[in-house]
Backbone bond lengths (Angstrom), bond angles and torsions (degrees), N, CA, C in turn:
res aa  C-N    CA-C-N  psi(-1)  N-CA   C-N-CA  omega(-1)  CA-C   N-CA-C  phi
1 M - - - 1.417 - - 1.491 111.32 -
2 R 1.333 117.91 137.43 1.433 121.12 -177.04 1.536 109.66 -87.05
3 Q 1.347 115.04 136.87 1.403 117.13 179.33 1.562 106.81 -92.95
4 R 1.275 114.44 143.22 1.503 117.77 177.52 1.488 108.21 -86.75
5 K 1.316 114.05 138.03 1.553 120.75 176.43 1.479 106.65 -70.17
6 Q 1.373 110.62 140.99 1.441 118.89 177.06 1.476 111.59 -79.29
7 N 1.312 120.86 133.45 1.464 123.08 179.12 1.509 112.93 -66.77
8 P 1.331 119.40 126.40 1.465 120.18 -177.34 1.560 110.13 -73.47
9 V 1.305 118.49 -12.71 1.462 121.81 -173.63 1.605 106.57 -98.57
10 D 1.325 113.89 124.07 1.437 118.79 174.60 1.556 108.38 -87.74
11 I 1.320 110.49 100.11 1.506 118.93 -170.98 1.500 107.18 -69.55
12 A 1.292 121.13 -36.18 1.482 124.72 -177.59 1.525 108.76 -66.39
13 A 1.312 118.24 -40.79 1.463 122.10 178.71 1.464 111.24 -65.78
14 L 1.395 116.69 -43.46 1.482 118.87 178.89 1.522 111.41 -67.44
15 S 1.285 120.68 -36.03 1.455 123.72 178.87 1.487 108.27 -64.21
16 K 1.362 119.87 -41.86 1.444 120.84 178.87 1.500 110.76 -70.01
17 K 1.369 118.99 -36.31 1.396 120.11 -178.16 1.571 113.04 -68.73
18 Y 1.325 116.42 -40.19 1.390 120.23 -174.74 1.617 112.06 -98.22
19 K 1.370 117.49 -5.18 1.410 122.69 -178.36 1.494 113.31 55.79
20 C 1.344 118.20 51.41 1.429 122.91 178.32 1.547 107.58 -158.45
21 D 1.261 114.01 169.26 1.510 115.95 -178.64 1.512 109.99 -92.28
22 V 1.410 112.22 98.76 1.444 120.02 -174.33 1.549 108.84 -70.61
23 K 1.283 118.21 -31.00 1.536 118.61 179.96 1.479 108.42 -63.05
24 R 1.343 119.90 -39.78 1.449 124.69 179.11 1.570 110.17 -65.27
25 I 1.324 114.78 -38.26 1.486 117.95 179.95 1.540 109.01 -67.89
26 I 1.303 118.48 -46.67 1.484 122.73 179.49 1.535 108.64 -60.08
27 R 1.294 118.01 -41.77 1.527 119.34 -179.91 1.577 109.49 -63.27
28 A 1.301 116.74 -37.84 1.460 121.36 177.54 1.464 112.54 -65.06
29 W 1.381 114.45 -41.26 1.490 117.58 179.83 1.520 108.71 -66.56
30 K 1.257 119.26 -34.79 1.505 124.68 179.14 1.536 108.31 -65.85
31 N 1.287 115.81 -33.01 1.440 121.96 177.81 1.517 113.41 -85.14
32 E 1.284 116.38 13.82 1.462 128.04 176.70 1.516 115.03 60.67
33 K 1.286 115.08 39.15 1.459 121.62 169.20 1.535 110.62 -85.32
34 N 1.319 119.12 134.74 1.420 120.67 178.03 1.465 112.78 -83.65
35 D 1.322 117.73 172.18 1.488 123.31 -174.78 1.502 113.26 -65.75
36 S 1.362 114.75 -35.78 1.509 116.44 -177.57 1.488 110.48 -70.93
37 E 1.357 116.82 -36.63 1.546 119.17 176.87 1.511 109.70 -64.23
38 L 1.355 116.61 -43.46 1.461 121.95 -178.21 1.490 109.00 -64.10
39 S 1.327 118.05 -42.19 1.447 122.16 -176.97 1.542 111.37 -62.46
40 Q 1.346 116.27 -36.23 1.493 120.89 -178.65 1.514 107.88 -76.85
41 A 1.330 115.55 -43.37 1.499 122.30 -174.60 1.561 110.79 -65.11
42 L 1.358 114.90 -44.98 1.444 117.47 -170.37 1.495 110.31 -103.77
43 G 1.271 120.84 -4.93 1.478 123.80 -177.24 1.467 115.37 66.23
44 I 1.331 114.41 38.47 1.506 120.48 -179.87 1.555 108.77 -110.61
45 N 1.323 117.63 140.97 1.406 124.62 176.74 1.453 110.42 -61.71
46 L 1.379 118.71 143.10 1.421 125.50 178.06 1.546 109.02 -61.04
47 L 1.297 116.80 -39.07 1.537 118.43 179.80 1.503 109.53 -61.52
48 K 1.323 118.93 -41.65 1.468 120.62 -179.49 1.533 108.86 -64.87
49 L 1.305 120.26 -39.32 1.462 118.33 176.31 1.414 114.31 -65.97
50 T 1.332 120.73 -35.46 1.470 125.63 178.77 1.545 105.93 -67.70
51 Q 1.294 122.54 -37.93 1.414 126.80 -178.20 1.550 109.43 -66.79
52 I 1.324 115.48 -44.51 1.466 122.81 179.32 1.518 107.20 -62.11
53 R 1.319 120.23 -46.36 1.526 123.30 179.83 1.458 110.06 -59.95
54 Q 1.407 117.83 -42.65 1.479 119.93 -179.14 1.530 110.70 -69.39
55 D 1.326 119.41 -34.43 1.481 118.35 177.57 1.503 113.10 -68.37
56 I 1.361 115.49 -34.54 1.486 120.22 178.21 1.515 108.06 -70.36
57 A 1.347 120.99 -44.96 1.403 123.21 176.17 1.520 115.58 -60.71
58 T 1.265 118.02 -39.13 1.460 123.43 176.97 1.527 109.40 -64.93
59 A 1.342 118.01 -43.24 1.480 119.63 178.58 1.478 113.53 -62.34
60 H 1.364 116.38 -41.58 1.470 120.98 178.16 1.608 109.91 -68.65
61 T 1.249 117.85 -37.42 1.504 120.71 177.15 1.583 109.46 -64.92
62 K 1.327 115.99 -43.38 1.435 115.42 178.85 1.494 113.87 -66.16
63 E 1.324 115.77 -34.97 1.506 119.21 177.46 1.538 110.95 -66.25
64 R 1.423 117.30 -41.54 1.428 120.81 179.18 1.598 110.04 -60.71
65 Q 1.362 113.00 -45.52 1.455 117.07 -176.52 1.515 110.06 -66.45
66 R 1.293 117.72 -39.68 1.496 121.46 175.82 1.476 112.11 -57.93
67 H 1.415 114.76 -43.49 1.447 119.56 -176.42 1.571 109.51 -71.79
68 Q 1.285 117.27 -36.10 1.482 122.44 177.97 1.525 110.52 -64.54
69 K 1.331 114.54 -42.32 1.460 120.99 -175.97 1.585 105.92 -67.79
70 K 1.264 117.35 -41.56 1.499 119.92 -176.59 1.526 106.84 -68.88
71 S 1.290 121.62 -40.85 1.457 122.49 -175.66 1.492 111.62 -74.95
72 S 1.340 117.17 -37.25 1.467 119.08 176.93 1.474 113.63 -68.00
73 A 1.302 119.17 -32.46 1.512 122.52 179.20 1.502 110.47 -67.21
74 A 1.352 118.00 -31.36 1.434 123.13 -178.75 1.526 109.29 -76.07
75 K 1.368 114.23 -34.34 1.532 115.89 179.77 1.530 110.86 -74.61
76 T 1.295 116.97 -44.14 1.429 120.76 -176.73 1.503 112.92 -63.43
77 S 1.334 120.26 -36.66 1.434 121.73 -178.64 1.525 110.77 -64.71
78 L 1.284 119.34 -25.40 1.493 119.95 179.22 1.537 108.43 -82.97
79 L 1.311 117.99 -32.69 1.527 117.23 -178.68 1.494 113.39 -78.62
80 F 1.260 119.77 -37.21 1.512 119.95 -176.05 1.498 108.79 -107.54
81 K 1.273 121.54 102.19 1.396 131.45 177.72 1.472 111.21 -96.16
82 P 1.328 120.74 115.25 1.438 119.06 179.15 1.585 108.87 -80.47
83 W 1.352 114.61 121.33 1.493 117.77 -178.26 1.489 106.61 -96.98
């Protein structure tokens, strides 16, 4: 059975922080809507959309770095054995 990856972005916290429906914004980005279309359709400032995008990108970057750090630590411990 495949395990589903846990999303590194806390959508509920972002929605509360920016007082808008972040899940809806992400869905629109996946459907290739640009920020100006979203701004007009949802009545959200372009600056707020940019900040949401940066928060999401930062969360994904931190998750990738954490995963790389965890996997590299396991590999190096097998290569370098202190005698």
